[in-house]
Backbone as CSV, one residue per row, in Angstrom:
resi,resn,N_x,N_y,N_z,CA_x,CA_y,CA_z,C_x,C_y,C_z
1,MET,0.949,-1.476,0.005,-0.047,0.089,0.095,1.306,0.848,0.021
2,SER,0.461,2.309,-0.465,0.750,3.520,-0.791,0.871,4.127,0.706
3,SER,2.426,4.383,0.787,2.613,5.538,1.891,1.239,6.421,2.156
4,THR,1.235,7.369,1.230,-0.220,8.190,1.093,-1.242,7.552,1.496
5,LYS,-2.634,7.978,2.222,-3.741,7.230,2.447,-4.936,8.219,1.866
6,ILE,-5.720,7.776,1.721,-7.128,8.459,1.636,-8.245,8.003,3.066
7,LEU,-8.053,8.831,3.898,-9.151,8.949,4.823,-9.947,9.299,4.727
8,LEU,-11.503,8.891,5.350,-12.594,9.347,5.252,-13.080,9.709,6.741
9,ILE,-13.202,11.135,6.876,-13.261,11.255,8.405,-14.831,11.625,8.851
10,THR,-15.862,11.343,9.894,-16.567,12.122,9.795,-16.664,13.068,11.122
11,GLY,-17.202,14.203,10.795,-17.312,15.191,11.892,-15.843,15.756,11.678
12,VAL,-15.647,16.435,10.721,-14.315,17.334,10.585,-14.338,18.786,10.826
13,SER,-15.481,19.160,11.849,-15.888,20.434,11.643,-14.532,21.233,12.837
14,SER,-14.779,20.322,14.431,-14.670,20.469,15.540,-13.786,19.174,15.906
15,GLY,-13.265,19.701,17.131,-12.677,18.414,17.756,-11.481,17.560,17.282
16,PHE,-11.720,16.334,17.970,-10.449,15.361,17.121,-10.553,15.240,15.520
17,GLY,-11.788,15.419,14.880,-12.241,15.230,13.814,-10.942,16.093,12.994
18,ARG,-11.278,17.607,13.247,-10.536,18.617,12.744,-9.197,18.480,13.205
19,THR,-8.412,18.216,14.116,-7.099,17.971,14.140,-6.506,16.942,13.674
20,LEU,-7.468,15.797,13.503,-6.835,14.958,12.843,-6.781,14.990,11.429
21,ALA,-7.858,15.794,11.185,-7.869,16.111,9.487,-6.579,16.980,8.969
22,HIS,-6.177,18.146,9.892,-5.183,18.898,9.625,-3.887,18.080,9.940
23,GLU,-3.705,17.081,10.728,-2.249,16.520,10.955,-2.024,15.440,9.926
24,ALA,-3.394,14.812,9.282,-3.361,13.743,8.244,-3.049,14.849,6.720
25,LEU,-3.633,16.077,6.667,-3.523,16.764,5.395,-1.803,17.185,5.590
26,ALA,-1.073,17.494,6.813,0.271,18.085,6.637,1.190,16.792,6.253
27,ALA,0.837,15.538,6.669,1.314,14.422,6.815,1.394,13.744,4.936
28,GLY,0.629,14.468,4.232,0.383,14.223,2.738,-0.803,13.273,2.338
29,HIS,-1.767,12.884,3.471,-2.918,12.320,3.024,-3.618,12.939,2.196
30,CYS,-4.608,12.213,1.439,-6.004,13.022,1.297,-6.888,12.496,2.194
31,VAL,-8.358,13.448,2.868,-8.698,13.571,3.241,-9.905,13.624,2.956
32,VAL,-11.152,13.056,3.531,-12.573,13.266,2.667,-12.906,13.143,4.382
33,GLY,-13.608,14.678,4.198,-14.352,14.957,5.612,-15.495,14.795,5.748
34,THR,-16.435,14.779,6.705,-17.757,14.883,6.495,-18.186,16.378,7.337
35,VAL,-19.065,16.877,6.831,-19.285,18.234,7.663,-21.029,18.368,7.583
36,ARG,-21.569,19.212,8.501,-23.132,19.407,8.577,-23.668,20.539,7.232
37,SER,-22.932,21.637,7.079,-23.470,22.488,5.973,-22.233,22.623,4.943
38,GLU,-22.985,23.752,3.612,-21.873,24.065,2.705,-21.015,24.611,2.838
39,GLN,-21.001,25.357,3.585,-20.209,26.990,3.923,-19.078,26.296,4.732
40,THR,-19.379,25.060,5.977,-18.230,23.980,6.500,-17.783,23.536,5.749
41,ARG,-17.914,22.878,4.240,-17.577,22.408,3.490,-16.371,22.781,2.880
42,ARG,-17.292,24.098,2.335,-15.884,25.100,1.405,-14.483,25.154,2.131
43,ASP,-14.938,25.483,3.558,-13.942,26.201,4.203,-13.099,25.059,4.474
44,PHE,-13.320,23.828,5.009,-12.821,22.462,4.593,-11.966,22.284,3.523
45,GLU,-12.327,22.592,2.368,-12.020,22.163,0.901,-10.584,23.071,0.807
46,ALA,-10.521,24.380,1.468,-9.823,25.223,1.449,-8.139,25.201,1.753
47,LEU,-8.553,23.841,2.925,-7.511,23.742,3.964,-6.100,23.306,2.827
48,ALA,-6.440,22.887,2.064,-5.345,21.811,1.299,-6.479,21.388,-0.199
49,PRO,-6.578,22.367,-1.130,-6.992,22.018,-2.049,-6.969,20.620,-2.901
50,ALA,-7.602,19.945,-3.305,-7.583,18.657,-4.222,-7.113,17.722,-2.821
51,ARG,-6.666,17.921,-1.824,-6.730,16.715,-1.061,-7.717,17.040,-0.064
52,SER,-8.171,18.001,0.588,-8.759,18.725,1.791,-10.338,18.062,1.023
53,VAL,-11.155,16.931,1.118,-12.488,17.130,0.062,-13.920,16.874,1.026
54,GLY,-14.320,17.791,0.967,-15.338,17.790,2.046,-17.335,17.372,1.152
55,ARG,-17.891,16.677,2.081,-19.462,16.104,1.814,-19.780,16.048,2.712
56,VAL,-21.071,17.124,2.430,-22.012,17.114,3.753,-22.892,15.926,3.539
57,LEU,-22.832,15.304,5.184,-23.452,14.450,5.452,-23.892,14.697,7.221
58,ASP,-24.932,14.263,7.540,-25.393,14.074,8.880,-25.260,12.270,9.002
59,VAL,-24.520,12.046,9.724,-24.451,10.273,10.078,-25.500,9.422,10.448
60,THR,-26.767,10.553,11.050,-28.066,9.750,11.041,-29.165,10.048,10.128
61,ASP,-28.855,10.254,8.921,-29.236,9.979,7.880,-28.870,8.829,7.274
62,PHE,-29.147,7.692,7.913,-28.783,6.134,7.258,-28.983,6.109,5.873
63,GLU,-30.258,6.585,5.500,-30.196,6.305,4.033,-29.605,6.863,3.020
64,ALA,-29.195,8.201,3.322,-27.938,8.809,2.147,-26.526,8.429,2.279
65,ILE,-25.628,7.493,3.652,-24.450,7.276,3.767,-23.936,6.496,2.746
66,ASP,-25.114,5.407,2.377,-24.197,4.295,0.934,-23.899,5.114,-0.008
67,GLY,-24.650,6.252,-0.719,-24.662,6.871,-1.516,-23.708,7.541,-1.525
68,VAL,-23.238,8.239,-0.591,-22.147,9.090,0.076,-20.681,8.593,-0.106
69,VAL,-20.536,7.366,0.417,-19.514,6.598,0.333,-19.600,5.937,-1.157
70,ALA,-20.352,5.491,-2.066,-20.258,5.220,-3.116,-19.531,6.236,-4.631
71,GLU,-19.988,7.496,-3.561,-19.479,8.841,-4.870,-18.045,9.222,-4.521
72,ILE,-17.847,8.939,-3.264,-16.347,8.881,-2.717,-15.385,8.222,-3.456
73,GLU,-15.841,6.788,-3.201,-15.236,5.393,-3.733,-14.961,6.180,-5.459
74,ALA,-15.969,6.391,-6.238,-15.998,6.512,-7.415,-15.508,7.955,-7.929
75,ASN,-15.354,8.779,-7.339,-14.905,10.013,-7.819,-13.321,10.786,-6.706
76,VAL,-13.365,10.169,-6.090,-12.212,10.811,-5.134,-11.127,9.243,-4.788
77,GLY,-11.683,8.317,-4.501,-10.519,7.117,-4.835,-10.768,5.914,-3.460
78,PRO,-10.069,4.857,-3.435,-10.470,3.885,-2.407,-9.973,4.464,-1.001
79,VAL,-11.686,4.162,-0.072,-10.755,4.634,1.040,-10.279,3.473,2.194
80,ASP,-8.972,4.131,2.419,-8.449,3.390,2.908,-8.480,3.005,4.453
81,VAL,-8.633,4.367,5.136,-9.353,4.072,6.315,-10.384,5.404,6.698
82,LEU,-11.215,4.564,7.721,-12.465,5.219,8.167,-12.416,5.487,9.122
83,VAL,-12.548,7.019,9.382,-12.516,6.952,11.224,-13.899,7.676,11.515
84,ASN,-14.222,7.023,12.206,-16.070,7.082,12.999,-15.667,8.154,13.883
85,ASN,-15.719,9.706,13.607,-15.309,10.339,14.837,-16.693,11.206,15.424
86,ALA,-17.930,11.292,14.174,-18.749,12.116,14.485,-19.356,11.212,15.838
87,GLY,-19.770,12.472,16.954,-20.508,12.138,18.358,-20.525,13.094,19.099
88,TYR,-21.338,12.960,20.023,-21.373,13.823,21.265,-21.228,13.631,22.637
89,GLY,-21.349,14.152,23.479,-21.482,13.970,24.470,-22.822,14.324,25.375
90,HIS,-23.692,13.405,26.363,-24.919,13.878,26.624,-24.700,13.918,28.087
91,GLU,-24.849,14.542,29.346,-24.868,14.821,30.367,-26.293,14.967,31.127
92,GLY,-26.397,14.064,31.972,-28.073,13.811,32.668,-27.907,12.787,33.847
93,VAL,-28.380,12.984,35.197,-28.795,11.640,35.783,-29.661,11.030,35.056
94,LEU,-29.734,9.789,35.029,-30.363,8.993,34.146,-31.834,9.221,34.387
95,GLU,-32.276,9.273,35.843,-33.998,9.462,36.269,-34.470,10.712,35.769
96,GLU,-33.529,11.305,35.161,-33.760,13.003,34.919,-34.137,12.793,33.407
97,SER,-32.936,12.212,32.608,-33.068,12.176,31.196,-33.637,11.559,30.463
98,PRO,-34.671,12.477,29.465,-35.565,11.673,28.699,-35.165,10.844,27.673
99,LEU,-35.834,9.639,27.774,-35.820,8.336,26.977,-34.879,9.088,25.231
100,ALA,-36.211,9.883,25.009,-35.445,10.536,23.172,-33.881,11.047,23.476
101,GLU,-33.200,11.520,24.669,-32.231,12.305,24.889,-31.008,10.743,24.651
102,MET,-31.322,9.757,24.650,-30.961,8.292,24.760,-30.740,8.063,23.101
103,ARG,-31.888,8.013,22.513,-32.325,7.632,21.256,-31.100,8.422,20.202
104,LYS,-31.207,9.737,20.515,-30.157,10.549,19.799,-28.772,10.278,19.904
105,GLN,-28.294,10.025,21.412,-27.286,9.725,21.689,-26.564,8.380,20.605
106,PHE,-27.557,7.316,20.976,-26.797,6.263,20.290,-27.252,6.206,18.701
107,ASP,-28.366,7.198,17.780,-28.562,7.247,16.904,-26.807,7.995,16.170
108,VAL,-26.467,8.580,16.867,-25.285,9.580,16.527,-23.891,8.690,16.935
109,ASN,-23.757,8.186,18.123,-22.516,7.502,18.729,-22.484,6.410,18.123
110,VAL,-23.785,5.346,17.979,-23.449,3.905,17.628,-24.083,3.528,16.144
111,PHE,-25.277,4.167,15.998,-25.938,3.490,14.515,-25.457,4.730,13.565
112,GLY,-25.028,5.701,13.518,-24.475,6.595,12.488,-22.855,5.682,11.824
113,ALA,-22.076,5.305,13.430,-20.961,4.883,13.279,-21.265,3.749,12.547
114,VAL,-21.895,2.395,13.032,-22.411,1.451,12.063,-22.626,1.688,10.791
115,ALA,-23.547,2.217,10.376,-23.780,2.674,9.066,-22.548,3.340,8.306
116,MET,-21.942,3.771,9.114,-20.795,4.083,7.758,-19.889,2.967,7.804
117,MET,-19.580,2.183,8.981,-18.625,0.929,8.728,-19.666,-0.251,7.627
118,LYS,-20.734,-0.133,7.724,-21.209,-0.864,6.592,-21.358,-0.622,5.103
119,ALA,-21.309,0.470,5.183,-21.075,1.430,4.026,-19.809,0.960,2.902
120,VAL,-18.698,1.055,4.237,-17.440,0.881,3.339,-16.859,-0.364,3.529
121,LEU,-17.439,-1.217,4.251,-16.947,-2.544,4.297,-17.159,-3.415,3.163
122,PRO,-18.101,-3.354,1.938,-17.746,-4.274,0.787,-16.576,-3.448,-0.261
123,TYR,-16.297,-2.019,-0.126,-15.121,-1.976,-0.816,-13.982,-2.507,-0.428
124,MET,-13.645,-2.444,1.209,-12.237,-2.704,1.556,-12.166,-4.025,1.376
125,ARG,-13.609,-4.690,1.702,-13.118,-6.627,1.385,-13.017,-7.124,0.429
126,LYS,-13.585,-5.834,-0.539,-12.978,-6.648,-1.993,-11.744,-6.319,-2.080
127,ARG,-11.021,-5.102,-1.620,-9.619,-4.884,-2.084,-9.095,-5.733,-1.135
128,ARG,-9.252,-6.177,-0.001,-8.771,-7.136,1.094,-7.722,-6.016,1.821
129,ARG,-8.424,-5.058,2.121,-7.488,-3.979,3.003,-7.906,-2.855,3.352
130,GLY,-7.513,-2.225,4.282,-8.301,-1.360,4.853,-8.539,-1.269,6.562
131,HIS,-8.742,-0.247,7.005,-8.566,-0.070,8.617,-9.569,0.640,9.453
132,ILE,-10.587,0.755,10.287,-11.415,1.529,10.890,-10.979,1.507,11.979
133,LEU,-11.089,3.192,12.525,-10.561,3.367,13.360,-12.437,4.262,14.088
134,ASN,-12.492,3.724,14.946,-13.817,3.796,15.837,-13.410,4.736,17.341
135,ILE,-13.519,6.085,17.183,-13.166,6.781,18.446,-14.306,6.822,19.434
136,THR,-13.940,5.949,20.538,-14.759,5.656,21.596,-14.489,6.730,22.824
137,SER,-14.157,5.922,23.724,-13.981,6.989,25.011,-13.493,6.259,25.851
138,MET,-12.547,6.547,26.925,-12.453,5.982,28.341,-13.697,5.647,29.005
139,GLY,-14.960,6.627,28.459,-16.013,6.100,28.953,-16.878,4.837,28.191
140,GLY,-16.236,4.156,27.502,-16.578,2.821,26.989,-16.158,2.017,27.852
141,PHE,-15.440,2.136,29.004,-15.015,1.240,29.879,-15.288,1.504,31.179
142,ILE,-14.915,2.836,31.359,-15.083,3.180,33.163,-16.011,4.191,33.274
143,THR,-17.256,4.139,34.308,-18.578,5.129,33.956,-18.142,6.117,35.365
144,MET,-19.015,7.155,35.425,-19.275,8.071,36.191,-20.669,8.261,36.557
145,PRO,-20.948,9.120,37.224,-22.691,9.400,37.842,-22.791,10.678,36.287
146,GLY,-24.097,10.724,36.176,-24.280,11.590,35.098,-23.922,11.661,33.470
147,ILE,-23.305,10.717,33.002,-23.199,10.191,31.580,-23.439,8.694,31.027
148,ALA,-24.520,8.186,31.788,-25.171,6.812,31.522,-25.351,6.627,30.264
149,TYR,-25.716,7.831,29.499,-26.440,7.444,28.050,-25.243,7.602,26.896
150,TYR,-23.850,8.419,27.775,-23.037,8.303,26.793,-22.104,7.252,27.082
151,CYS,-22.027,6.791,28.262,-21.221,5.511,28.654,-21.603,4.275,27.618
152,GLY,-23.021,4.330,27.854,-23.960,3.236,27.056,-23.714,3.199,25.822
153,SER,-23.075,4.430,25.288,-23.106,4.365,23.885,-21.819,4.185,23.462
154,LYS,-20.722,4.490,24.156,-19.325,3.939,23.997,-19.306,2.868,24.474
155,PHE,-19.816,2.129,25.437,-19.484,0.504,25.895,-19.899,-0.164,24.319
156,ALA,-21.627,0.143,23.635,-21.748,-0.761,22.855,-20.857,-0.590,21.543
157,LEU,-20.433,0.666,21.345,-19.566,0.813,20.245,-18.186,-0.213,20.310
158,GLU,-17.693,0.064,21.663,-16.362,-0.558,21.934,-16.561,-2.512,21.595
159,GLY,-17.955,-2.632,22.178,-17.851,-3.902,21.815,-18.375,-4.484,20.345
160,ILE,-19.087,-3.808,19.821,-19.462,-3.768,18.421,-17.783,-3.918,17.534
161,SER,-17.056,-2.838,17.899,-15.587,-2.564,17.108,-15.114,-4.101,17.214
162,GLU,-15.180,-4.527,18.865,-14.013,-6.001,18.670,-14.873,-7.009,17.941
163,VAL,-16.179,-7.315,18.228,-16.869,-8.338,17.100,-16.354,-7.855,15.620
164,LEU,-16.469,-6.764,15.188,-16.022,-6.534,13.889,-14.466,-7.082,13.366
165,SER,-13.959,-6.731,14.664,-12.496,-6.872,14.146,-12.433,-7.747,13.883
166,LYS,-13.038,-9.174,14.706,-12.935,-10.772,14.364,-13.354,-10.863,13.107
167,GLU,-14.883,-10.429,12.785,-15.107,-11.167,11.666,-14.085,-10.370,10.305
168,VAL,-13.522,-9.312,10.447,-13.104,-9.074,8.924,-11.299,-9.334,9.084
169,LYS,-11.080,-9.645,9.939,-9.757,-9.892,9.831,-9.383,-10.898,8.815
170,PRO,-9.515,-11.900,8.338,-9.402,-12.697,7.731,-9.795,-11.866,6.130
171,PHE,-10.069,-11.152,5.907,-9.770,-10.087,4.252,-9.087,-9.166,4.693
172,GLY,-8.315,-8.880,5.707,-7.311,-8.297,5.492,-7.262,-6.797,5.996
173,ILE,-8.609,-6.337,6.942,-9.225,-5.079,7.409,-8.831,-5.227,9.024
174,ALA,-8.789,-4.302,9.440,-8.249,-4.291,10.744,-9.143,-2.835,11.337
175,VAL,-9.648,-3.377,12.427,-10.687,-2.216,13.132,-9.993,-2.241,14.257
176,THR,-10.188,-1.021,15.004,-9.238,-0.403,16.584,-10.405,0.816,16.805
177,ALA,-10.756,0.058,18.313,-11.388,1.347,19.030,-10.475,1.946,19.890
178,VAL,-10.427,3.587,19.520,-9.921,4.266,19.870,-10.553,5.070,21.152
179,ALA,-10.062,5.062,22.218,-10.427,5.249,23.577,-9.691,6.289,24.359
180,PRO,-10.097,7.936,23.992,-9.198,8.538,24.543,-9.771,9.020,25.997
181,GLY,-9.096,9.547,26.853,-9.153,10.200,28.019,-9.901,11.552,28.049
182,SER,-9.455,12.474,28.802,-10.038,14.143,28.930,-8.965,14.539,28.100
183,PHE,-9.347,15.318,26.991,-8.547,16.177,25.753,-9.051,17.508,25.848
184,ARG,-8.350,18.155,25.559,-8.706,19.638,25.196,-9.488,19.779,23.758
185,THR,-10.822,19.473,23.855,-11.785,19.279,22.582,-12.890,20.081,23.427
186,ASP,-14.257,20.497,22.319,-14.999,21.166,23.225,-16.255,20.168,23.587
187,TRP,-15.736,18.857,23.902,-16.795,17.844,24.104,-17.369,17.948,25.881
188,ALA,-17.028,18.710,26.133,-17.683,18.847,27.874,-17.556,20.465,27.387
189,GLY,-17.787,21.182,26.210,-18.134,22.034,26.194,-19.782,22.566,25.200
190,ARG,-19.272,23.377,24.099,-20.314,23.819,23.376,-21.294,22.453,22.604
191,SER,-20.241,21.455,22.587,-20.670,20.368,22.155,-21.452,19.268,22.875
192,MET,-21.722,19.561,24.087,-22.242,18.511,25.065,-23.563,18.871,25.356
193,VAL,-24.536,18.292,25.467,-25.856,18.343,25.392,-26.571,17.742,26.654
194,ARG,-26.779,19.073,27.477,-27.003,18.861,29.234,-28.464,19.033,29.812
195,THR,-28.993,17.697,30.356,-30.466,17.582,30.650,-30.507,18.382,31.693
196,PRO,-31.810,19.710,32.097,-31.618,20.059,33.083,-32.010,19.210,34.139
197,ARG,-31.746,19.901,35.716,-31.968,19.331,36.677,-33.329,19.375,37.069
198,SER,-33.620,18.757,37.819,-35.159,18.376,38.092,-35.403,17.623,39.707
199,ILE,-34.637,16.790,39.902,-34.671,16.085,41.372,-33.610,16.287,42.126
200,PRO,-34.185,17.033,43.201,-33.372,17.494,44.285,-32.324,16.713,45.007
201,ASP,-32.849,15.347,44.880,-32.475,13.851,45.658,-30.760,13.906,44.870
202,TYR,-30.770,14.438,44.167,-29.221,13.956,43.280,-28.535,15.359,43.157
203,ASP,-28.746,15.991,43.927,-27.731,17.742,44.137,-26.583,17.195,44.548
204,ALA,-26.583,16.825,45.728,-25.443,16.683,46.597,-24.189,15.445,45.489
205,LEU,-24.942,14.954,44.763,-23.817,13.843,44.030,-23.249,14.548,42.811
206,PHE,-24.574,14.756,42.315,-23.951,15.248,40.730,-23.585,16.754,40.364
207,ASP,-24.263,18.016,41.451,-23.840,18.804,40.877,-22.581,19.479,40.998
208,PRO,-21.594,18.961,42.175,-20.346,19.027,42.103,-19.494,18.409,40.687
209,ILE,-20.255,17.130,40.445,-19.379,16.543,39.113,-19.989,17.419,38.230
210,ARG,-21.391,18.122,38.101,-21.014,19.013,36.456,-20.511,20.138,36.539
211,LYS,-20.147,20.881,37.864,-19.439,22.468,37.949,-18.076,21.984,37.580
212,ALA,-17.667,21.201,37.944,-16.183,20.573,37.802,-16.046,20.396,36.347
213,ARG,-16.686,19.694,36.000,-16.400,19.273,34.378,-16.383,20.229,33.216
214,GLU,-17.696,21.632,34.099,-17.648,22.871,33.261,-16.253,23.703,33.483
215,GLU,-16.107,23.645,34.517,-14.806,24.766,34.784,-13.357,24.096,34.654
216,ASN,-13.073,22.810,33.896,-12.276,22.119,33.468,-12.221,21.930,31.966
217,SER,-13.272,22.436,31.479,-13.508,22.308,29.989,-12.386,22.911,29.415
218,GLY,-11.774,22.357,28.332,-10.399,23.497,27.788,-8.771,23.336,28.536
219,LYS,-9.043,22.579,29.807,-7.753,22.436,30.856,-7.297,21.391,30.909
220,GLN,-7.930,20.360,29.775,-7.785,18.766,30.444,-6.177,18.529,29.780
221,LEU,-5.583,17.616,30.665,-4.102,16.891,30.293,-4.249,16.857,29.058
222,GLY,-5.018,16.421,28.118,-4.682,15.862,26.641,-4.657,17.126,25.852
223,ASP,-3.797,16.215,24.808,-3.272,17.219,23.709,-3.799,16.736,22.587
224,PRO,-4.989,17.415,22.052,-5.374,16.907,20.648,-4.544,16.399,19.305
225,THR,-3.324,17.367,19.146,-2.634,17.116,18.212,-1.440,15.982,18.810
226,LYS,-1.315,15.625,19.588,-0.448,14.458,20.056,-1.359,13.340,19.971
227,ALA,-2.682,13.604,20.035,-4.186,12.283,19.875,-3.864,11.990,18.540
228,ALA,-3.767,12.961,17.437,-4.323,12.655,15.909,-2.827,12.239,15.454
229,ARG,-1.804,12.533,16.115,-0.417,12.037,15.627,0.156,10.416,16.093
230,ALA,-0.769,10.275,17.336,-0.834,8.963,17.889,-1.689,7.835,16.685
231,MET,-2.888,8.792,16.296,-3.493,7.483,15.670,-3.079,7.853,14.147
232,LEU,-2.489,8.498,13.507,-1.668,8.367,11.985,-0.650,7.294,11.992
233,ALA,-0.277,7.057,13.353,1.164,6.453,13.651,0.412,4.962,13.335
234,LEU,-0.548,5.100,14.390,-1.172,3.498,14.373,-1.457,2.952,12.644
235,MET,-2.329,3.999,11.924,-2.672,3.635,10.761,-1.229,2.579,9.895
236,THR,-0.228,2.919,10.317,1.132,2.636,9.833,1.256,1.033,10.341
237,SER,0.795,1.121,11.575,1.209,-0.619,11.572,0.550,-1.719,11.063
238,GLU,1.487,-2.668,11.088,1.099,-3.884,10.172,0.022,-4.690,11.294
239,THR,0.221,-4.616,12.687,-0.541,-5.407,13.546,-1.232,-4.331,14.452
240,PRO,-2.222,-3.561,14.212,-2.845,-3.003,15.114,-3.596,-3.378,15.786
241,PRO,-3.908,-2.617,17.131,-4.568,-3.308,18.319,-5.997,-3.192,18.261
242,ALA,-6.956,-4.045,18.479,-8.122,-4.154,18.527,-8.952,-2.960,19.478
243,HIS,-7.630,-2.128,20.156,-8.324,-1.518,21.220,-7.077,-0.495,21.714
244,LEU,-7.144,0.792,22.171,-6.171,1.556,21.784,-6.521,2.641,23.227
245,LEU,-6.444,3.102,24.543,-6.365,4.110,24.873,-5.240,5.360,24.563
246,LEU,-6.198,6.445,24.748,-5.162,7.467,24.772,-5.067,8.570,25.940
247,GLY,-4.202,8.800,26.581,-3.994,9.451,27.706,-3.758,8.925,28.737
248,SER,-3.138,9.306,29.698,-2.453,8.725,30.982,-3.503,8.976,31.772
249,ASP,-4.937,9.731,31.941,-5.743,9.274,32.405,-6.193,8.155,32.144
250,ALA,-6.497,8.180,31.332,-7.563,7.281,30.731,-6.959,5.347,31.087
251,LEU,-5.561,5.227,30.838,-4.831,4.246,31.103,-4.980,3.949,32.990
252,HIS,-5.021,4.922,33.620,-4.979,4.391,35.249,-6.223,4.726,35.394
253,LEU,-7.511,5.206,34.631,-8.715,4.779,34.932,-9.409,3.217,35.113
254,VAL,-8.561,3.429,33.566,-9.167,1.541,32.849,-8.172,0.468,33.946
255,ARG,-7.362,0.834,33.996,-6.303,-0.152,35.007,-6.973,-0.335,36.304
256,THR,-7.479,0.584,36.976,-8.285,0.472,38.381,-9.257,0.065,38.385
257,LYS,-10.201,0.021,37.175,-11.202,-0.272,36.624,-11.222,-2.161,36.768
258,LEU,-10.313,-2.376,35.961,-10.312,-4.111,35.387,-9.515,-4.474,36.524
259,SER,-8.762,-4.030,37.512,-8.413,-4.563,38.821,-9.546,-4.556,39.829
260,ALA,-10.591,-3.342,39.523,-11.590,-3.864,40.523,-12.468,-4.724,40.289
261,LEU,-12.570,-4.940,38.688,-13.310,-6.050,38.351,-13.026,-7.422,38.556
262,ALA,-11.310,-7.703,38.579,-10.859,-8.879,38.865,-11.342,-9.294,40.043
263,LYS,-11.042,-8.388,41.315,-11.414,-8.459,42.652,-12.539,-9.153,43.023
264,ASP,-13.647,-8.333,42.012,-15.119,-8.878,41.912,-15.052,-10.283,41.727
265,ILE,-14.488,-10.557,40.752,-14.602,-11.800,40.252,-14.272,-13.018,40.977
266,ASN,-13.117,-12.768,41.664,-12.439,-13.495,42.324,-13.549,-13.835,43.698
267,ALA,-13.574,-12.965,44.353,-14.892,-12.886,45.584,-15.880,-13.129,45.546
268,TRP,-16.391,-13.403,44.472,-17.746,-14.210,44.070,-17.758,-15.610,42.881
269,GLU,-16.383,-15.875,42.949,-16.026,-17.126,41.944,-17.056,-18.540,42.441
270,THR,-17.014,-18.586,43.725,-17.631,-19.685,44.290,-19.515,-19.679,43.835
271,VAL,-19.754,-18.798,44.104,-21.459,-18.273,43.702,-21.459,-18.488,42.031
272,THR,-20.510,-17.741,41.444,-20.539,-17.735,39.934,-20.089,-19.379,39.141
273,ARG,-19.392,-20.019,40.163,-19.575,-21.770,39.621,-20.440,-22.715,40.218
274,SER,-21.198,-22.147,41.046,-22.247,-22.697,41.661,-23.563,-22.947,41.021
275,THR,-23.873,-22.508,39.608,-24.760,-22.389,38.802,-24.577,-23.555,38.156
276,ASP,-23.120,-24.325,37.550,-23.120,-25.071,36.638,-23.854,-26.456,36.742
277,GLY,-24.619,-27.285,35.943,-25.214,-28.275,36.438,-24.663,-29.693,36.738
């Protein structure tokens, strides 16, 4: 495979998607980026004429995705790497948060990503090569109060990614779930949807968490440019992992979670084994 690739990145108007697109273009790759408006498309295409290609697409417009990908394959070239980056965070205590908000969260973070994967897979499978990166979160491994819908969507995408990696490995296609920790993006800022508070019983638990998240927005440890470069390095690997954590906070929190899980499994092993026939 050529050292230069065609990357299809969803959601390049901000956050990881925008930073990854910039770094990929700087490295000489061609980037097809999905955006939500014609003006944003024109702005994106001005970054590197002929190598930054914009397409207007809402990943929840499931009926449109196959046609957009087919057009990209025909007119831009074979997609070497799909990066499912489009997504957002929902914050709200579960009891307070309407089910409609959960459906929206899963439509974007899960169903949109799956629809994109299903669209590119026939082409990758025919070529017997390709790489899919699904941007998940450390919230796909660990949890905290107030982001149940978000964590649920990322847990789902982690699991789907792992299954798909096993299904398509025989065809030379790799799938990696990339789980960032806290990075200086606008995830906790303007991109986050927040359900209004309504039940005082949760004030003591959740209000300090919401306040801290708002105050820390933009001050997180993680550097998005370094994350983008890590993902570009991942794309060159002959043996990419099924899961990749980004950020020392993610590493610490996930290791702590796995240790606690192992402790619980061991503590309840007798009960677990007692159910065998």
